[in-house]
BATIVO-468547 format. One record per atom (N, C-alpha, C): x, y, z. Coordinates in steps of 0.1 Angstrom, whole numbers, padded with zeros to 4 digits, always signed. Example, Ala and Ser with C-alpha at 12.3 -4.5 7.8 and 13.67 -1.06 7.14 Angstrom:
BEGIN
+0132-0057+0078;+0123-0045+0078;+0132-0033+0078;+0128-0022+0071;+0137-0011+0071;+0129+0000+0079;
// end
This chain:
BEGIN
+0778+1147+1215;+0788+1138+1208;+0785+1124+1214;+0784+1115+1204;+0782+1101+1208;+0795+1095+1213;+0794+1083+1219;+0806+1076+1224;+0815+1072+1213;+0809+1068+1202;+0817+1064+1190;+0824+1076+1184;+0818+1087+1183;+0825+1100+1178;+0836+1103+1188;+0834+1102+1201;+0844+1105+1210;+0856+1096+1209;+0854+1083+1207;+0865+1073+1205;+0872+1076+1192;+0865+1079+1181;+0872+1083+1169;+0880+1095+1170;+0876+1105+1177;+0883+1117+1179;+0896+1114+1187;+0895+1106+1197;+0906+1102+1205;+0917+1094+1197;+0912+1085+1189;+0921+1077+1180;+0928+1086+1170;+0921+1096+1165;+0927+1105+1155;+0938+1113+1162;+0936+1118+1174;+0946+1125+1182;+0958+1116+1185;+0956+1104+1189;+0967+1095+1191;+0975+1092+1179;+0968+1090+1168;+0976+1088+1155;+0984+1100+1152;+0979+1112+1153;+0986+1124+1150;+0998+1126+1159;+0997+1122+1172;+1008+1123+1181;+1019+1113+1177;+1015+1101+1172;+1025+1091+1169;+1034+1096+1157;+1030+1106+1150;+1037+1111+1138;+1046+1122+1142;+1046+1127+1154;+1055+1138+1159;+1069+1133+1162;+1079+1142+1160;+1092+1138+1164;+1100+1132+1152;+1111+1126+1154;+1119+1120+1144;+1112+1108+1137;+1116+1106+1125;+1110+1094+1118;+1115+1095+1103;+1110+1085+1096;+1114+1084+1082;+1107+1095+1074;+1114+1100+1063;+1107+1110+1054;+1095+1103+1048;+1084+1110+1046;+1072+1104+1040;+1073+1103+1025;+1084+1097+1020;+1085+1095+1006;+1083+1081+1002;+1080+1079+0989;+1079+1065+0984;+1093+1060+0982;+1095+1048+0987;+1108+1041+0984;+1106+1029+0976;+1116+1027+0967;+1115+1015+0958;+1123+1004+0964;+1116+0992+0964;+1122+0980+0969;+1126+0972+0957;+1138+0969+0954;+1142+0961+0943;+1142+0946+0947;+1133+0939+0940;+1131+0925+0943;+1140+0917+0933;+1153+0916+0937;+1163+0909+0929;+1173+0903+0938;+1175+0890+0936;+1184+0883+0945;+1198+0887+0943;+1205+0890+0954;+1219+0893+0953;+1226+0884+0963;+1239+0885+0963;+1247+0876+0971;+1244+0878+0986;+1241+0890+0990;+1239+0893+1004;+1224+0895+1009;+1215+0894+0999;+1201+0897+1003;+1191+0893+0991;+1178+0893+0995;+1168+0889+0985;+1161+0901+0979;+1161+0912+0986;+1156+0925+0982;+1163+0936+0988;+1163+0948+0982;+1171+0959+0987;+1166+0973+0983;+1170+0983+0989;+1168+0997+0985;+1181+1001+0977;+1180+1009+0967;+1192+1014+0960;+1194+1028+0964;+1206+1031+0969;+1210+1044+0975;+1220+1051+0966;+1218+1050+0953;+1227+1058+0944;+1241+1054+0946;+1250+1063+0948;+1265+1061+0949;+1268+1051+0960;+1260+1050+0970;+1263+1042+0982;+1259+1027+0979;+1252+1025+0968;+1248+1011+0964;+1236+1005+0971;+1236+0992+0971;+1224+0985+0976;+1224+0985+0992;+1212+0988+0997;+1210+0987+1012;+1201+0975+1014;+1207+0963+1018;+1199+0951+1020;+1187+0953+1030;+1176+0947+1027;+1164+0947+1036;+1164+0934+1044;+1165+0935+1057;+1166+0924+1065;+1153+0917+1068;+1142+0924+1066;+1129+0919+1069;+1125+0908+1059;+1117+0898+1064;+1113+0886+1056;+1101+0889+1047;+1093+0900+1051;+1081+0902+1044;+1077+0917+1046;+1068+0921+1037;+1062+0935+1038;+1047+0933+1036;+1039+0940+1045;+1025+0939+1045;+1019+0953+1042;+1009+0954+1033;+1003+0966+1030;+0991+0964+1020;+0986+0975+1015;+0975+0975+1006;+0980+0977+0992;+0976+0968+0983;+0980+0970+0969;+0972+0982+0963;+0979+0992+0958;+0973+1004+0952;+0974+1005+0937;+0985+1000+0931;+0986+1001+0917;+0996+0991+0912;+0993+0985+0901;+1002+0976+0894;+1005+0981+0880;+1018+0982+0877;+1021+0988+0864;+1034+0982+0858;+1035+0984+0845;+1048+0981+0838;+1054+0994+0834;+1067+0995+0837;+1075+1007+0834;+1086+1003+0824;+1090+1013+0816;+1101+1011+0807;+1113+1020+0811;+1124+1014+0811;+1137+1021+0814;+1147+1018+0803;+1159+1021+0807;+1170+1018+0797;+1182+1013+0805;+1189+1003+0800;+1201+0998+0807;+1211+0995+0795;+1223+1001+0795;+1233+0999+0785;+1227+1001+0771;+1220+1012+0770;+1213+1016+0757;+1203+1006+0752;+1198+0998+0760;+1187+0988+0756;+1175+0990+0765;+1163+0989+0759;+1151+0991+0768;+1150+0979+0778;+1145+0983+0790;+1142+0973+0800;+1128+0976+0805;+1121+0965+0810;+1108+0966+0815;+1107+0961+0829;+1100+0968+0837;+1099+0964+0851;+1084+0963+0855;+1081+0954+0864;+1068+0953+0870;+1069+0961+0883;+1060+0970+0886;+1060+0977+0898;+1046+0976+0905;+1047+0972+0918;+1035+0972+0926;+1036+0983+0937;+1026+0992+0937;+1026+1002+0948;+1019+0997+0960;+1026+0997+0971;+1020+0991+0983;+1019+1002+0994;+1007+1004+0998;+1005+1015+1009;+1006+1008+1022;+1016+1013+1030;+1018+1008+1043;+1016+1018+1054;+1003+1023+1054;+0999+1034+1063;+1006+1047+1060;+1016+1050+1068;+1022+1064+1067;+1033+1065+1056;+1034+1054+1048;+1045+1054+1038;+1041+1044+1027;+1045+1048+1015;+1042+1039+1003;+1056+1033+0999;+1055+1021+0994;+1067+1014+0988;+1063+1009+0974;+1073+1009+0965;+1071+1004+0952;+1080+0991+0951;+1074+0980+0950;+1081+0967+0948;+1084+0966+0933;+1097+0965+0929;+1100+0965+0915;+1109+0952+0912;+1105+0946+0900;+1113+0934+0896;+1112+0934+0880;+1121+0927+0874;+1121+0926+0860;+1107+0921+0856;+1101+0926+0845;+1087+0924+0841;+1085+0909+0839;+1094+0901+0834;+1092+0887+0831;+1100+0878+0841;+1105+0884+0852;+1112+0876+0861;+1103+0866+0868;+1109+0856+0875;+1102+0846+0882;+1094+0853+0893;+1100+0863+0900;+1093+0870+0911;+1080+0877+0905;+1082+0884+0894;+1070+0891+0888;+1059+0882+0884;+1063+0870+0878;+1053+0861+0874;+1045+0856+0886;+1052+0853+0897;+1045+0848+0909;+1036+0859+0915;+1040+0871+0914;+1032+0882+0920;+1020+0885+0911;+1022+0885+0898;+1011+0886+0888;+1000+0875+0890;+1005+0863+0891;+0996+0852+0892;+0988+0852+0905;+0994+0856+0916;+0987+0857+0929;+0977+0868+0929;+0981+0880+0923;+0972+0891+0923;+0960+0888+0914;+0962+0881+0903;+0952+0877+0894;+0942+0867+0900;+0947+0859+0910;+0939+0849+0916;+0930+0855+0927;+0933+0867+0932;+0925+0873+0942;+0914+0882+0936;+0903+0884+0943;+0893+0893+0938;+0896+0907+0943;+0890+0917+0937;+0892+0931+0942;+0887+0932+0956;+0877+0925+0960;+0872+0925+0974;+0883+0920+0983;+0889+0909+0980;+0900+0904+0988;+0912+0913+0989;+0914+0921+0978;+0925+0930+0978;+0922+0943+0986;+0910+0944+0991;+0907+0956+1000;+0913+0954+1014;+0918+0941+1016;+0925+0938+1029;+0940+0938+1026;+0948+0940+1036;+0963+0940+1034;+0967+0926+1029;+0978+0927+1021;+0985+0915+1016;+0999+0915+1021;+1005+0903+1023;+1019+0902+1027;+1027+0896+1016;+1038+0902+1012;+1046+0897+1002;+1060+0893+1008;+1064+0881+1004;+1077+0875+1009;+1085+0871+0997;+1098+0875+0996;+1106+0870+0986;+1112+0856+0991;+1114+0847+0982;+1119+0834+0987;+1129+0829+0976;+1141+0826+0981;+1152+0822+0972;+1149+0808+0967;+1152+0805+0955;+1151+0792+0949;+1162+0783+0955;+1159+0771+0957;+1170+0762+0962;+1177+0756+0950;+1171+0756+0938;+1177+0750+0926;+1186+0759+0918;+1181+0772+0916;+1188+0781+0908;+1194+0792+0916;+1206+0795+0913;+1214+0805+0921;+1207+0819+0921;+1202+0823+0910;+1197+0837+0910;+1181+0838+0910;+1174+0827+0910;+1159+0828+0909;+1154+0833+0923;+1144+0841+0922;+1137+0846+0934;+1122+0844+0932;+1116+0837+0941;+1101+0835+0940;+1094+0846+0948;+1081+0848+0945;+1073+0857+0953;+1062+0849+0959;+1061+0850+0973;+1050+0844+0980;+1041+0855+0985;+1028+0853+0982;+1018+0863+0986;+1008+0857+0995;+1006+0864+1006;+0997+0859+1016;+0985+0869+1018;+0973+0863+1019;+0962+0871+1023;+0959+0867+1037;+0961+0876+1047;+0960+0872+1061;+0972+0862+1063;+0968+0850+1068;+0979+0840+1071;+0979+0829+1060;+0970+0831+1050;+0969+0820+1040;+0977+0824+1028;+0986+0814+1024;+0994+0816+1012;+0984+0814+1000;+0986+0824+0990;+0978+0823+0978;+0985+0813+0969;+0980+0801+0967;+0986+0791+0959;+0982+0791+0945;+0991+0791+0936;+0989+0792+0922;+0999+0784+0914;+0995+0781+0901;+1004+0774+0892;+1005+0782+0879;+1017+0784+0874;+1018+0792+0862;+1014+0782+0850;+1006+0788+0841;+1001+0779+0829;+1013+0776+0820;+1013+0763+0816;+1025+0758+0807;+1023+0762+0793;+1010+0762+0788;+1008+0764+0774;+1007+0779+0771;+1012+0783+0759;+1012+0797+0754;+1015+0807+0765;+1028+0806+0770;+1032+0815+0781;+1030+0830+0779;+1033+0834+0766;+1032+0848+0763;+1018+0853+0765;+1008+0846+0759;+0994+0849+0760;+0990+0849+0774;+0994+0839+0782;+0990+0837+0796;+0995+0849+0804;+1008+0853+0801;+1014+0865+0808;+1005+0877+0806;+1002+0880+0793;+0994+0892+0790;+0980+0892+0797;+0974+0880+0796;+0960+0879+0802;+0961+0881+0817;+0970+0874+0824;+0971+0874+0838;+0976+0888+0843;+0985+0895+0836;+0989+0908+0839;+0977+0918+0839;+0969+0917+0828;+0957+0925+0827;+0947+0922+0838;+0945+0909+0842;+0936+0905+0852;+0941+0911+0866;+0954+0910+0868;+0960+0915+0881;+0958+0930+0882;+0961+0937+0871;+0960+0951+0871;+0945+0956+0874;+0936+0949+0867;+0922+0952+0869;+0918+0949+0884;+0922+0938+0889;+0918+0935+0903;+0924+0945+0913;+0936+0950+0911;+0942+0960+0920;+0934+0973+0918;+0932+0977+0905;+0925+0990+0902;+0911+0990+0908;+0904+0979+0907;+0890+0978+0911;+0889+0979+0926;+0899+0978+0934;+0898+0980+0948;+0895+0994+0952;+0897+1003+0943;+0895+1018+0946;+0882+1023+0940;+0874+1014+0934;+0861+1019+0928;+0849+1017+0937;
// end
């Protein structure tokens, strides 16, 4: 056995040991990226309501970007969902499909290459100073903020194009 093989085996044993004992259930949790009076994002716990998330950021690997359809008050609703792999647990970041947060997330993911998305990204919600309910999405690659500007002309076409580009970039990280 080479020294490298020995080190890898020892690392695998240490990782397995760190998973023993009490800890969170290995289920995917949905993070709702929607500004509320008491927080910028939260988990929804059914009858118990919103559980505010005190952390300023989440870091992980982008695994899937999708649009889902739901229903609220007998009307269809659409949400953008980003599956983020955070080692031993996955999270789904969810926001209204055309919300300010979603547009920022889509634009940043479209600006990165699939090679860049093979490294972890950090996502930070940021409250607007001007609008009471607006929530921005700040995406970092390493310590660098991904700077983008939303196109002003033909917003609907830009949204469709950028969404497809972002979905492709995320999907291509696994090929």
